[in-house]
C-alpha positions as CSV (number, residue, x, y, z in Angstrom):
1,M,0.1,0.0,0.0
2,E,1.2,3.5,-0.8
3,I,-0.3,6.8,0.4
4,W,0.4,10.0,-1.5
5,I,0.5,12.9,1.2
6,N,1.3,16.5,1.7
7,P,2.6,16.7,5.2
8,A,1.0,20.1,5.7
9,C,-2.4,18.5,5.2
10,S,-4.5,17.7,8.3
11,K,-6.4,14.9,6.3
12,C,-3.0,13.2,5.4
13,R,-1.8,13.4,8.9
14,S,-5.1,11.8,10.2
15,A,-4.8,9.0,7.6
16,L,-1.2,8.3,8.7
17,T,-2.3,8.3,12.3
18,L,-5.0,5.8,11.5
19,L,-2.7,3.6,9.4
20,D,-0.1,3.5,12.1
21,A,-2.8,2.7,14.8
22,E,-3.9,-0.2,12.6
23,G,-0.3,-1.5,12.2
24,A,-0.6,-1.1,8.5
25,D,2.3,-1.7,6.2
26,Y,2.6,1.2,3.9
27,T,4.9,3.5,1.9
28,V,4.7,7.2,2.1
29,R,5.0,9.3,-1.1
30,R,5.4,13.0,-0.6
31,Y,3.9,13.9,-3.9
32,L,5.0,17.5,-3.9
33,E,8.6,16.5,-3.7
34,D,8.4,13.2,-5.5
35,V,6.0,14.3,-8.3
36,P,4.1,11.7,-10.0
37,S,4.5,11.4,-13.8
38,E,1.7,11.7,-16.1
39,D,1.7,8.0,-16.6
40,E,1.5,7.4,-12.8
41,I,-1.2,9.8,-12.5
42,A,-3.2,8.2,-15.4
43,A,-2.6,4.7,-13.8
44,V,-3.8,5.9,-10.3
45,L,-7.0,7.4,-12.1
46,D,-7.6,4.0,-13.6
47,R,-7.3,2.4,-10.2
48,L,-9.5,5.0,-8.7
49,G,-12.0,4.7,-11.5
50,L,-12.1,8.6,-11.7
51,E,-11.2,11.3,-14.1
52,P,-8.5,13.9,-13.5
53,W,-11.0,16.7,-12.8
54,D,-12.4,14.5,-10.1
55,I,-9.2,14.6,-8.1
56,T,-8.3,18.2,-8.8
57,R,-8.3,20.8,-6.1
58,T,-10.0,23.5,-8.1
59,Q,-9.9,26.0,-5.3
60,E,-6.1,26.2,-5.2
61,A,-4.6,29.5,-6.5
62,E,-2.9,27.5,-9.2
63,A,-6.1,26.2,-10.4
64,K,-7.6,29.6,-10.6
65,E,-4.5,31.0,-12.4
66,L,-4.9,28.2,-15.0
67,G,-8.6,28.8,-15.3
68,L,-9.3,25.1,-14.6
69,K,-13.1,25.8,-13.9
70,D,-13.5,26.7,-17.5
71,W,-11.7,23.7,-18.9
72,A,-13.8,21.1,-20.7
73,R,-14.4,17.8,-18.8
74,D,-14.4,15.3,-21.5
75,A,-12.3,12.5,-23.0
76,S,-10.5,14.9,-25.5
77,S,-9.4,17.1,-22.5
78,R,-8.3,14.2,-20.2
79,D,-4.7,14.5,-21.2
80,R,-4.6,18.1,-20.7
81,W,-5.9,17.7,-17.2
82,I,-3.4,15.0,-16.4
83,T,-0.5,17.3,-17.6
84,A,-1.8,20.1,-15.4
85,L,-1.7,17.7,-12.3
86,A,1.8,16.5,-13.1
87,T,3.0,20.0,-13.7
88,H,1.2,21.4,-10.6
89,P,1.0,18.5,-8.2
90,R,-0.4,20.8,-5.5
91,L,-3.6,20.5,-7.4
92,I,-3.9,16.6,-6.7
93,Q,-6.5,15.9,-4.1
94,R,-5.1,14.1,-1.1
95,P,-4.4,11.7,0.5
96,I,-4.6,9.0,-2.1
97,I,-4.0,5.3,-1.2
98,T,-3.3,2.7,-3.6
99,A,-4.6,-0.6,-2.1
100,E,-3.1,-4.1,-2.2
101,D,-6.0,-5.2,-4.4
102,G,-5.0,-2.9,-7.2
103,T,-7.6,-0.3,-6.5
104,A,-7.1,3.1,-5.1
105,L,-9.0,5.7,-3.2
106,V,-9.0,9.2,-2.0
107,A,-8.8,8.8,1.7
108,R,-10.0,12.0,3.1
109,T,-12.2,10.1,5.9
110,D,-11.4,7.5,8.5
111,E,-14.0,5.3,6.8
112,A,-12.1,5.6,3.4
113,V,-8.8,4.8,5.1
114,R,-10.5,1.7,6.8
115,D,-11.9,0.7,3.4
116,A,-8.4,0.7,2.0
117,L,-7.0,-1.4,4.8
118,S,-9.7,-3.9,4.2
119,R,-8.8,-4.4,0.5
């Protein structure tokens, strides 16, 4: 199991606390420092069953500067969104846990973290 975190994020810290309390075996990826490639983002999106705009933090200053709210949300725009996430990793929703069963989830709640642990 791997968890993508921003250490400054309270949801990420909560997820790590719960993983530790449950004795989970996991790897931490500080995705602002170890930025995922476009291919890695696409693979995680496939595991999540989501589109890039579904995991984009559209309220971030960078999102507003890029005008993301006005970007099309369709198949032909998918690569543009993935490139934006790889170029501006702060826009990636967090934390993201890749589970042992090949799935992934955005673990913003204790329930989601427990769900990842059960997979």
